Backbone bond lengths (Angstrom), bond angles and torsions (degrees), N, CA, C in turn:
res aa  C-N    CA-C-N  psi(-1)  N-CA   C-N-CA  omega(-1)  CA-C   N-CA-C  phi
1 M - - - 1.458 - - 1.526 111.81 -
2 L 1.359 116.19 -26.03 1.459 120.43 178.84 1.525 110.78 -59.74
3 Y 1.339 116.50 -37.72 1.464 120.00 178.27 1.532 111.09 -59.53
4 I 1.337 116.57 -43.36 1.460 120.73 -178.52 1.520 110.76 -66.79
5 L 1.326 117.06 -39.88 1.468 120.34 178.78 1.531 110.93 -64.27
6 L 1.331 116.76 -40.96 1.465 119.70 175.16 1.526 110.84 -61.99
7 S 1.327 115.71 -40.34 1.459 120.33 179.03 1.520 111.22 -63.07
8 I 1.340 116.98 -41.43 1.466 121.22 179.25 1.523 110.61 -61.00
9 L 1.336 116.52 -44.41 1.468 120.17 179.12 1.522 111.29 -62.17
10 L 1.332 116.56 -40.76 1.460 120.38 -179.61 1.527 111.47 -68.12
11 F 1.345 117.08 -42.28 1.459 119.98 176.69 1.528 110.80 -62.21
12 S 1.326 116.47 -39.69 1.460 120.35 179.63 1.524 110.90 -66.00
13 F 1.342 116.76 -41.37 1.460 120.23 177.52 1.525 110.35 -63.65
14 N 1.328 116.40 -36.19 1.461 120.41 176.27 1.527 110.86 -63.28
15 N 1.341 117.27 -38.54 1.467 120.63 176.50 1.518 111.31 -60.39
16 I 1.331 115.69 -39.16 1.462 120.42 178.26 1.527 110.43 -63.66
17 L 1.333 115.98 -44.62 1.469 119.69 179.03 1.523 110.95 -62.95
18 W 1.334 115.50 -40.18 1.468 119.72 179.04 1.528 110.12 -59.84
19 K 1.323 115.93 -46.02 1.464 120.51 -179.40 1.521 111.22 -67.69
20 K 1.314 116.31 -37.66 1.456 121.01 -173.62 1.528 112.73 -75.04
21 N 1.333 116.92 -42.99 1.460 119.60 -166.67 1.523 116.13 -115.75
22 L 1.319 117.90 -21.91 1.462 118.96 -166.14 1.517 112.91 -123.25
23 E 1.338 116.38 50.71 1.461 120.16 -177.54 1.528 113.47 -96.77
24 K 1.322 118.71 -13.08 1.461 121.20 -170.16 1.533 114.21 -99.98
25 L 1.325 117.01 -1.44 1.460 120.31 -176.04 1.524 110.96 -114.64
26 P 1.341 117.76 157.67 1.471 120.96 176.57 1.526 110.85 -59.13
27 V 1.322 116.52 135.17 1.454 121.23 -177.46 1.524 111.30 -59.91
28 T 1.347 116.89 -42.32 1.466 119.47 -177.38 1.531 111.62 -62.39
29 F 1.340 116.87 -37.71 1.463 119.41 178.34 1.525 110.37 -65.46
30 L 1.333 116.80 -43.67 1.458 120.39 179.86 1.518 110.77 -63.62
31 V 1.331 116.83 -39.61 1.465 120.67 178.07 1.528 110.00 -62.60
32 A 1.346 116.89 -44.88 1.466 120.86 -179.58 1.530 110.88 -64.45
33 Y 1.324 116.55 -44.89 1.469 122.08 -179.04 1.522 110.47 -61.21
34 R 1.332 115.47 -46.80 1.461 120.14 179.61 1.529 111.56 -66.77
35 A 1.337 117.75 -42.45 1.459 121.91 -178.11 1.525 111.80 -64.10
36 F 1.336 117.15 -32.41 1.461 120.24 177.91 1.528 110.55 -59.35
37 F 1.319 117.28 -46.96 1.463 120.89 -178.86 1.534 111.36 -72.73
38 T 1.326 117.16 -38.78 1.462 119.85 179.89 1.521 110.72 -62.89
39 S 1.334 116.79 -44.74 1.460 120.28 179.52 1.526 111.08 -66.14
40 T 1.331 117.23 -36.12 1.467 120.75 178.34 1.522 111.38 -63.78
41 I 1.332 116.10 -44.85 1.472 120.97 178.02 1.521 110.30 -61.15
42 A 1.338 116.78 -47.21 1.459 121.28 -177.27 1.529 111.65 -64.41
43 L 1.342 116.61 -41.93 1.468 120.10 179.34 1.529 111.37 -64.48
44 F 1.312 117.04 -43.35 1.466 120.78 179.09 1.533 110.74 -59.34
45 L 1.329 116.14 -47.68 1.467 119.90 -178.60 1.525 111.51 -68.30
46 F 1.342 116.72 -35.27 1.465 119.28 178.30 1.522 111.21 -63.41
47 F 1.324 117.30 -48.31 1.464 120.35 -179.02 1.523 111.64 -69.13
48 Y 1.334 116.98 -25.42 1.458 120.22 178.64 1.535 111.48 -76.19
49 F 1.348 116.37 -43.60 1.470 120.08 -175.48 1.534 113.79 -95.84
50 H 1.321 117.37 -21.67 1.473 120.33 -175.38 1.529 111.08 -129.80
51 N 1.315 116.43 40.68 1.470 119.12 -175.84 1.525 112.98 -67.33
52 E 1.347 117.87 -16.40 1.465 120.83 179.19 1.528 112.59 -97.74
53 T 1.325 117.49 0.34 1.459 121.03 179.65 1.528 110.10 -72.74
54 P 1.345 117.43 122.66 1.473 118.97 178.43 1.529 111.17 -70.76
55 V 1.312 116.64 130.33 1.458 121.97 -179.37 1.525 107.59 -120.41
56 G 1.329 115.66 98.62 1.449 120.77 -178.11 1.518 112.98 -96.28
57 Y 1.320 114.91 174.39 1.454 121.78 -177.59 1.529 111.43 -62.10
58 Q 1.338 116.70 -45.12 1.464 120.50 -178.56 1.525 111.69 -64.84
59 L 1.329 115.76 -36.96 1.468 119.68 178.31 1.522 111.07 -63.81
60 I 1.313 116.94 -44.17 1.461 121.43 178.96 1.523 110.91 -62.10
61 I 1.337 116.93 -39.68 1.470 120.95 178.17 1.520 110.74 -62.04
62 R 1.334 117.15 -43.92 1.470 121.48 179.89 1.525 111.03 -60.78
63 I 1.323 116.14 -46.28 1.466 119.76 -177.93 1.522 110.79 -69.78
64 T 1.329 116.22 -43.75 1.463 120.66 -177.20 1.521 112.22 -63.25
65 S 1.336 117.21 -33.69 1.470 119.74 178.22 1.520 110.85 -60.93
66 G 1.331 116.69 -42.78 1.462 119.85 176.20 1.510 112.20 -66.12
67 S 1.336 116.95 -38.73 1.463 121.24 -179.91 1.523 111.32 -65.66
68 I 1.344 117.13 -39.23 1.469 120.48 -179.53 1.515 110.69 -64.72
69 F 1.332 117.23 -42.60 1.464 119.40 176.37 1.526 110.58 -62.83
70 G 1.340 117.45 -36.54 1.459 120.31 176.91 1.521 112.03 -63.87
71 V 1.326 116.64 -39.33 1.471 121.07 178.66 1.523 110.81 -66.91
72 I 1.338 116.56 -41.30 1.470 120.36 177.06 1.526 110.14 -59.53
73 G 1.327 116.31 -44.15 1.461 120.01 177.56 1.510 112.28 -63.82
74 L 1.349 116.64 -40.77 1.457 120.95 -178.87 1.523 111.56 -62.26
75 F 1.332 117.02 -48.85 1.458 119.44 -176.86 1.526 112.54 -74.98
76 S 1.332 117.40 -26.11 1.467 119.81 171.48 1.518 110.01 -64.00
77 M 1.336 115.69 -41.88 1.461 120.47 178.62 1.527 111.26 -66.47
78 L 1.348 116.44 -44.32 1.462 119.69 -178.97 1.522 112.49 -65.09
79 S 1.340 116.44 -24.75 1.464 121.00 -179.70 1.519 112.42 -70.29
80 V 1.338 116.62 -24.12 1.464 119.23 -175.00 1.522 113.67 -120.19
81 I 1.330 117.62 -11.34 1.462 119.96 -170.15 1.525 112.88 -62.93
82 Q 1.335 117.48 -28.91 1.464 119.99 -179.57 1.524 112.53 -88.13
83 K 1.334 117.01 -4.48 1.462 120.23 -174.27 1.521 113.52 -115.65
84 V 1.326 118.21 -15.95 1.459 120.03 -177.36 1.523 109.69 -122.47
85 S 1.309 115.44 162.36 1.454 121.48 177.48 1.519 110.35 -68.66
86 L 1.320 115.66 144.40 1.463 119.80 178.71 1.520 112.26 -63.30
87 Q 1.342 116.99 -18.48 1.467 118.12 177.83 1.522 110.82 -62.08
88 W 1.340 117.15 -31.86 1.454 119.83 179.49 1.523 111.23 -67.26
89 L 1.327 117.59 -36.81 1.461 119.81 175.05 1.521 110.35 -61.86
90 G 1.336 115.78 -40.72 1.457 119.65 178.05 1.519 112.39 -63.59
91 I 1.334 116.33 -44.00 1.464 120.70 179.97 1.525 110.44 -61.56
92 Y 1.326 116.69 -43.62 1.463 119.47 -179.99 1.528 112.10 -72.82
93 N 1.337 117.77 -25.47 1.462 119.90 170.97 1.524 110.81 -63.95
94 L 1.326 115.76 -39.86 1.465 120.17 175.66 1.524 110.70 -62.65
95 L 1.324 116.32 -40.90 1.458 120.76 177.42 1.533 110.33 -61.79
96 G 1.326 116.40 -36.92 1.454 120.51 177.79 1.518 112.37 -63.25
97 I 1.331 116.78 -36.33 1.459 120.39 177.63 1.524 110.40 -65.31
98 V 1.332 116.76 -40.08 1.464 120.41 177.12 1.526 110.27 -61.47
99 F 1.340 116.21 -45.36 1.465 121.56 179.91 1.531 110.33 -59.80
100 T 1.347 116.38 -47.62 1.459 120.97 -178.87 1.521 111.37 -65.81
101 S 1.343 116.42 -40.66 1.467 120.76 179.81 1.521 111.69 -60.87
102 L 1.324 116.32 -45.28 1.462 120.06 -179.62 1.526 110.85 -61.75
103 Y 1.319 117.06 -41.98 1.468 119.76 179.67 1.533 110.80 -63.37
104 L 1.346 116.07 -48.00 1.463 119.11 -176.32 1.524 112.22 -67.26
105 C 1.326 116.91 -36.20 1.465 120.56 -179.45 1.524 111.67 -69.17
106 F 1.337 116.99 -41.25 1.455 120.47 -173.76 1.523 113.73 -90.14
107 F 1.324 118.19 -29.70 1.464 120.22 -174.51 1.524 113.98 -110.82
108 E 1.340 117.50 -25.70 1.463 120.13 -179.00 1.519 112.45 -110.47
109 K 1.332 117.30 -7.30 1.468 123.13 178.31 1.533 111.95 56.61
110 V 1.333 115.80 39.13 1.462 121.17 178.27 1.522 109.14 -84.62
111 T 1.333 117.69 132.53 1.465 121.74 179.59 1.526 109.83 -108.79
112 F 1.345 115.69 152.42 1.472 120.95 -175.34 1.530 111.67 -133.41
113 T 1.334 116.38 28.04 1.462 119.10 -172.41 1.531 112.74 -62.59
114 Q 1.333 117.98 -41.23 1.457 120.21 -175.70 1.528 112.42 -74.09
115 S 1.318 117.42 -33.36 1.459 120.13 -174.80 1.518 113.06 -101.23
116 I 1.359 117.70 7.91 1.464 120.50 -173.67 1.529 111.74 -64.31
117 F 1.346 117.89 -36.51 1.456 119.81 -178.15 1.524 110.90 -66.41
118 G 1.338 117.08 -41.69 1.459 120.41 177.20 1.511 111.55 -63.44
119 L 1.337 117.33 -40.83 1.456 121.76 177.73 1.522 111.08 -61.47
120 I 1.344 116.03 -43.72 1.467 120.98 -179.20 1.528 110.39 -63.96
121 L 1.329 116.70 -42.20 1.470 120.14 179.29 1.523 111.21 -61.26
122 I 1.324 117.25 -43.83 1.461 120.75 179.65 1.520 110.38 -63.33
123 L 1.321 117.06 -42.35 1.465 121.11 178.63 1.527 111.16 -63.35
124 I 1.344 116.57 -43.22 1.469 120.63 178.86 1.529 110.06 -61.73
125 G 1.325 116.32 -44.16 1.457 120.31 -179.79 1.519 112.25 -62.37
126 F 1.340 116.00 -39.97 1.450 118.18 -178.86 1.527 112.10 -72.87
127 V 1.343 116.97 -39.46 1.467 120.13 176.64 1.523 110.15 -61.98
128 F 1.329 116.02 -39.42 1.463 120.91 177.34 1.532 110.25 -62.17
129 F 1.333 115.97 -40.31 1.461 120.86 177.69 1.530 110.81 -63.22
130 I 1.320 116.93 -45.71 1.469 121.14 -179.98 1.528 110.43 -61.19
131 Y 1.343 115.91 -46.46 1.467 120.18 -178.43 1.519 110.88 -62.04
132 N 1.317 116.10 -37.60 1.460 121.56 -179.17 1.518 113.30 -69.49
133 N 1.328 115.98 -30.78 1.460 120.27 -172.71 1.518 112.81 -113.87
134 K 1.301 115.77 21.69 1.460 118.72 -178.09 1.524 110.05 -69.89
135 E 1.325 115.09 146.38 1.462 122.03 -179.69 1.527 107.61 -119.37
136 T 1.304 115.66 86.26 1.454 120.21 -172.56 1.520 113.26 -67.36
137 H 1.354 117.64 -15.52 1.456 119.59 -178.82 1.525 112.18 -79.75
138 I 1.333 116.93 -10.88 1.464 120.26 178.43 1.524 108.53 -96.65
139 K 1.318 116.98 112.26 1.455 121.54 -177.84 1.526 110.12 -88.82
140 I 1.313 115.60 163.54 1.452 121.61 -179.49 1.520 108.32 -133.94
141 N 1.338 116.97 133.59 1.461 120.13 -177.27 1.531 111.44 -98.47
142 K 1.331 115.33 179.26 1.465 120.26 -175.29 1.534 111.49 -64.97
143 K 1.334 116.68 -37.91 1.455 119.65 179.07 1.522 111.32 -62.30
144 Q 1.344 116.15 -41.38 1.457 119.86 179.42 1.524 111.21 -68.46
145 H 1.349 116.75 -36.74 1.468 119.65 173.54 1.527 109.93 -59.44
146 G 1.327 116.08 -43.59 1.460 120.54 -179.59 1.522 112.22 -62.90
147 L 1.335 116.81 -41.75 1.463 120.74 179.19 1.534 111.10 -66.22
148 L 1.332 116.20 -40.40 1.460 119.56 178.45 1.530 111.48 -67.24
149 L 1.326 116.15 -37.56 1.461 119.48 176.47 1.531 110.30 -65.74
150 L 1.341 116.80 -42.22 1.464 120.89 176.28 1.520 110.45 -61.56
151 M 1.332 117.24 -41.02 1.458 121.75 176.58 1.522 110.91 -58.83
152 T 1.326 116.36 -47.17 1.462 121.74 -176.96 1.524 111.67 -62.43
153 V 1.321 116.08 -49.86 1.466 120.45 -178.89 1.529 110.56 -63.76
154 S 1.334 116.47 -42.09 1.475 120.72 -177.97 1.529 111.22 -65.26
155 F 1.340 117.15 -46.74 1.461 119.90 179.15 1.531 110.96 -63.35
156 S 1.331 116.84 -38.44 1.469 120.29 -179.74 1.521 110.82 -65.32
157 I 1.325 116.69 -46.13 1.466 120.59 179.16 1.528 110.64 -63.39
158 S 1.341 116.43 -43.16 1.462 120.69 178.41 1.525 111.04 -59.61
159 S 1.341 116.30 -43.98 1.460 120.70 179.84 1.522 111.44 -62.78
160 L 1.322 116.75 -41.72 1.467 120.75 179.86 1.524 111.52 -66.55
161 I 1.334 116.98 -42.80 1.467 120.34 179.36 1.522 110.76 -63.99
162 H 1.325 116.98 -45.45 1.467 119.81 -179.87 1.530 110.82 -66.67
163 W 1.325 117.37 -33.88 1.465 120.51 176.95 1.529 110.13 -62.44
164 K 1.339 116.18 -45.86 1.461 120.22 178.22 1.527 110.69 -62.85
165 N 1.332 116.81 -39.03 1.459 119.92 178.43 1.524 111.68 -65.48
166 L 1.333 116.58 -41.88 1.461 120.83 -179.41 1.518 111.85 -66.00
167 T 1.338 116.51 -39.68 1.467 119.84 178.65 1.527 112.01 -71.69
168 S 1.336 116.82 -11.57 1.468 121.59 173.97 1.520 110.97 -93.14
169 D 1.339 116.23 14.04 1.469 123.80 177.09 1.526 113.35 65.75
170 I 1.312 116.77 30.71 1.457 120.15 170.55 1.526 107.57 -79.00
171 P 1.330 119.08 128.44 1.476 120.75 -176.67 1.525 112.29 -59.11
172 P 1.334 117.37 133.13 1.474 120.24 177.24 1.526 112.81 -55.64
173 L 1.342 117.11 -33.68 1.461 120.20 -179.16 1.526 111.78 -63.32
174 L 1.330 116.79 -34.89 1.462 120.16 177.75 1.527 110.35 -68.10
175 I 1.329 117.09 -41.16 1.464 121.21 179.57 1.529 110.42 -65.85
176 I 1.340 117.00 -43.25 1.466 120.48 179.89 1.521 110.81 -62.83
177 S 1.334 117.28 -46.13 1.461 120.04 -178.92 1.522 110.83 -63.17
178 N 1.330 117.03 -41.21 1.466 120.32 178.23 1.524 111.10 -63.79
179 Q 1.326 115.91 -47.06 1.460 120.37 -178.31 1.518 111.69 -61.63
180 E 1.322 116.83 -43.34 1.464 120.35 -177.57 1.526 112.11 -71.58
181 I 1.330 117.39 -31.43 1.469 119.92 174.35 1.522 109.92 -65.41
182 V 1.335 116.68 -43.29 1.468 120.71 178.20 1.530 110.43 -63.22
183 V 1.338 116.95 -42.32 1.464 121.15 177.29 1.525 110.37 -60.66
184 F 1.330 116.24 -44.77 1.466 120.58 -179.88 1.527 111.51 -60.31
185 I 1.319 116.71 -45.52 1.466 120.63 -177.94 1.527 110.82 -61.37
186 F 1.323 116.55 -49.66 1.458 120.01 -178.80 1.528 111.27 -65.10
187 A 1.340 117.58 -44.59 1.464 120.90 -178.61 1.526 110.87 -65.05
188 F 1.327 117.34 -38.58 1.463 121.00 179.08 1.532 110.61 -64.52
189 I 1.332 116.53 -41.91 1.473 120.39 179.38 1.524 110.14 -63.88
190 F 1.351 117.20 -45.34 1.463 120.73 178.26 1.528 110.69 -60.01
191 T 1.326 116.85 -43.40 1.462 120.90 -179.26 1.516 111.01 -64.52
192 F 1.320 117.06 -42.14 1.468 121.86 -177.97 1.528 111.44 -61.04
193 F 1.332 116.36 -40.48 1.461 119.26 -176.14 1.530 113.06 -86.24
194 K 1.339 117.78 -25.61 1.459 119.57 -175.27 1.518 113.59 -101.98
195 H 1.327 118.29 -23.10 1.471 120.75 -174.28 1.529 109.44 -133.89
196 K 1.326 117.05 60.57 1.462 121.71 -176.66 1.528 112.55 -69.08
197 T 1.329 117.47 -22.00 1.465 120.37 -175.19 1.525 113.72 -86.32
198 I 1.318 117.68 -4.35 1.457 120.29 -176.59 1.526 110.43 -69.30
199 N 1.326 116.12 137.32 1.468 122.31 178.34 1.531 107.94 -85.01
200 I 1.330 116.28 93.31 1.456 121.32 -171.09 1.527 112.18 -63.89
201 S 1.319 118.19 -45.63 1.465 121.05 -177.06 1.524 112.00 -62.52
202 E 1.332 116.98 -41.61 1.462 120.56 -179.67 1.523 111.45 -68.13
203 V 1.331 115.90 -44.33 1.461 119.73 -179.27 1.529 110.85 -65.66
204 C 1.320 116.84 -41.90 1.467 120.90 179.14 1.529 110.89 -59.89
205 K 1.326 115.77 -40.37 1.464 120.51 179.69 1.523 111.22 -68.15
206 N 1.326 117.40 -44.88 1.466 121.54 -175.96 1.527 112.85 -69.40
207 Y 1.334 116.83 -32.21 1.459 120.43 -173.98 1.530 112.77 -109.29
208 F 1.340 116.70 13.61 1.459 120.58 -174.38 1.530 112.74 -57.43
209 L 1.324 117.46 -54.23 1.464 121.03 -175.29 1.524 111.25 -65.33
210 R 1.321 117.37 -38.80 1.465 120.44 -179.96 1.523 110.76 -65.65
211 V 1.323 116.21 -42.72 1.466 119.85 -178.46 1.528 110.62 -70.13
212 I 1.334 117.32 -36.59 1.465 120.77 176.02 1.525 109.87 -59.18
213 L 1.335 116.15 -44.78 1.468 120.36 178.43 1.523 110.66 -60.79
214 M 1.338 116.76 -44.78 1.461 120.00 178.51 1.526 111.48 -63.61
215 A 1.335 117.12 -38.86 1.458 121.11 179.82 1.527 111.17 -62.71
216 L 1.336 116.57 -42.51 1.461 120.71 178.46 1.526 111.25 -64.00
217 I 1.339 115.49 -43.32 1.461 119.69 -179.06 1.522 110.78 -65.98
218 I 1.351 117.05 -43.96 1.456 120.55 179.41 1.524 110.90 -64.29
219 F 1.337 116.42 -40.05 1.464 119.20 178.40 1.527 110.76 -59.21
220 L 1.336 116.46 -49.49 1.469 119.75 -180.00 1.525 111.13 -63.35
221 A 1.345 116.37 -39.54 1.465 119.81 179.07 1.527 110.97 -62.20
222 L 1.324 117.16 -45.66 1.469 120.99 178.37 1.524 111.27 -65.06
223 F 1.322 116.37 -42.11 1.464 120.26 -178.48 1.529 110.95 -61.89
224 F 1.331 116.72 -47.51 1.462 120.30 179.32 1.534 111.26 -66.63
225 S 1.338 117.28 -37.05 1.460 119.62 -179.58 1.520 111.01 -66.00
226 F 1.350 117.51 -38.83 1.461 120.52 178.56 1.524 111.33 -70.51
227 L 1.334 117.40 -37.16 1.466 119.59 175.60 1.527 110.41 -62.67
228 G 1.355 115.43 -41.44 1.462 119.07 178.17 1.516 111.91 -67.44
229 L 1.334 116.89 -40.74 1.465 121.18 179.91 1.518 111.15 -63.67
230 K 1.322 116.72 -34.59 1.464 120.96 -178.08 1.526 111.98 -64.70
231 I 1.334 117.03 -36.66 1.460 119.56 -175.31 1.522 113.15 -100.60
232 T 1.333 118.51 -1.42 1.471 120.34 174.92 1.520 107.74 -117.82
233 N 1.328 117.36 -123.68 1.463 122.44 173.39 1.525 107.75 -159.91
234 P 1.339 118.69 166.70 1.470 120.45 -174.47 1.514 115.03 -60.78
235 I 1.344 119.03 -27.65 1.464 120.08 -179.55 1.524 110.40 -70.68
236 V 1.342 116.70 -48.87 1.464 119.81 178.72 1.522 109.88 -59.39
237 S 1.319 116.52 -43.61 1.462 120.79 178.90 1.527 111.36 -61.43
238 S 1.342 117.29 -46.70 1.463 121.33 -177.68 1.516 112.05 -63.44
239 V 1.331 116.36 -43.48 1.461 119.91 -178.81 1.519 110.98 -65.36
240 L 1.326 117.00 -42.03 1.454 119.51 178.75 1.528 111.51 -62.81
241 F 1.341 116.50 -36.09 1.458 119.34 -178.69 1.529 112.35 -71.24
242 L 1.329 117.57 -9.36 1.462 119.17 172.50 1.530 111.23 -66.84
243 A 1.325 115.82 -18.33 1.464 119.78 178.17 1.519 112.11 -75.95
244 S 1.324 117.93 -10.08 1.464 121.36 -175.26 1.533 113.43 -56.30
245 P 1.356 119.48 -46.83 1.471 118.22 177.59 1.518 113.01 -59.88
246 L 1.337 116.18 -32.35 1.459 119.46 -178.10 1.532 111.29 -74.71
247 T 1.328 117.05 -39.93 1.461 118.52 176.29 1.523 110.80 -67.03
248 T 1.329 116.22 -30.30 1.467 119.89 174.27 1.521 110.21 -62.55
249 I 1.343 116.49 -40.92 1.467 120.92 177.67 1.523 110.52 -62.30
250 L 1.324 116.74 -43.52 1.458 120.06 179.73 1.529 111.37 -61.93
251 L 1.342 116.04 -44.78 1.458 118.96 178.60 1.526 111.48 -65.73
252 S 1.340 116.71 -36.97 1.466 119.95 176.55 1.522 110.91 -62.76
253 T 1.329 115.36 -37.82 1.458 119.83 178.61 1.528 111.06 -63.83
254 L 1.336 115.61 -40.96 1.458 119.57 -178.43 1.525 112.20 -74.65
255 I 1.337 116.71 -40.06 1.460 120.69 -173.18 1.525 112.05 -86.24
256 F 1.348 115.73 -46.21 1.467 120.24 -175.64 1.526 113.29 -99.57
257 R 1.350 116.28 0.41 1.469 121.23 -179.24 1.530 111.94 59.65
258 E 1.335 116.06 33.81 1.461 118.97 177.14 1.527 109.79 -77.18
259 Q 1.330 116.18 150.09 1.453 120.60 -177.27 1.520 110.95 -75.91
260 L 1.333 116.83 133.45 1.460 122.74 176.80 1.523 108.35 -100.46
261 T 1.345 116.84 117.27 1.461 120.13 -177.91 1.526 110.65 -72.11
262 V 1.324 115.85 159.06 1.459 121.64 178.97 1.520 110.91 -62.38
263 K 1.334 117.23 -40.94 1.467 120.77 -178.67 1.529 111.61 -66.76
264 N 1.338 116.59 -40.60 1.459 118.72 175.94 1.528 111.15 -65.55
265 G 1.320 115.69 -37.32 1.462 119.79 175.50 1.517 111.83 -62.16
266 L 1.340 116.58 -39.52 1.471 120.82 177.18 1.524 110.80 -65.03
267 A 1.332 116.29 -40.88 1.473 120.11 178.17 1.526 110.57 -61.94
268 I 1.334 116.56 -40.90 1.461 120.74 178.42 1.525 110.26 -63.82
269 F 1.324 116.58 -40.61 1.459 120.78 179.62 1.529 111.25 -63.79
270 I 1.337 117.16 -42.21 1.472 121.23 179.44 1.528 110.32 -62.82
271 I 1.332 116.74 -45.61 1.455 120.27 -179.84 1.524 111.11 -66.14
272 A 1.341 116.72 -39.34 1.464 120.01 178.11 1.522 111.08 -62.87
273 S 1.347 116.85 -38.35 1.462 120.99 178.12 1.526 110.41 -64.18
274 G 1.340 115.54 -44.04 1.458 119.31 178.00 1.516 111.92 -63.13
275 A 1.346 116.77 -39.43 1.464 120.88 179.27 1.529 110.82 -64.77
276 F 1.338 116.67 -37.72 1.462 120.28 178.36 1.528 110.76 -64.31
277 I 1.337 117.07 -45.26 1.466 121.13 178.53 1.528 110.25 -62.77
278 L 1.331 115.27 -42.83 1.465 120.30 179.41 1.520 110.17 -61.04
279 H 1.311 116.36 -43.47 1.456 121.48 179.50 1.542 110.82 -63.73
280 Y 1.325 116.21 -38.96 1.462 121.13 -178.12 1.530 111.25 -60.98
281 Y 1.342 116.34 -37.77 1.461 119.71 -176.03 1.518 113.29 -93.27
282 T 1.349 118.30 -5.25 1.467 118.70 -178.49 1.506 113.45 -114.38
283 V 1.333 118.50 -4.18 1.477 120.05 177.05 1.526 109.34 -78.56
């Protein structure tokens, strides 16, 4: 579980960097630029540490299927993230946990009796956070509901496929490199057709160091998340990642000196308590 917690902190720090430095450029271009470096790092390390690992056609198909669902979820999320309240992302994340739980209970026969109390505490803490920070003035239409539902199903399927791949002893570095290559291809195509006027050479030069930093952070976040997913299961991983918005708040408080409300602090405490219980029963 420590791997997942490290991953959550890294993803949250990446959110801070995104907000701080990368607000003026098209999201798809930034995703493509970052994915290029992340995939390069992952491929280099894979060939360095796993150069004797056989990589066949069927193996690539298995990994790529999970990566494609992850990309569908990513771009579904990016399509609505600037237009809807973040509470909706949280609500649909909860829906994703239900979807994953039903699959694992009925098809994988996974039991959660020992860690159920920790899971419930984390869910209560996150629901409390959503209720506290809801923005009722931001409405959501049917198309946005559809995109969020597509995001939820896609991320859940991707998580399940990668979990099965990891438990089959497929190196996490191979999965990360495959996923980031797929992300790069899709993001590059979207950028090419939607933002033809962008000066790629100038932007790449101006944002090189910032994107390199983001690529390193995302690589470590993905690596730790896959290590954690391999030794736990998608439900534990999904529930823990609900803490991501809260760790983002904590980092914002430290970096931007934003005020942390008492209720948000209570929500963080509830989730931290649940994470501790979860860790106690899964180590």
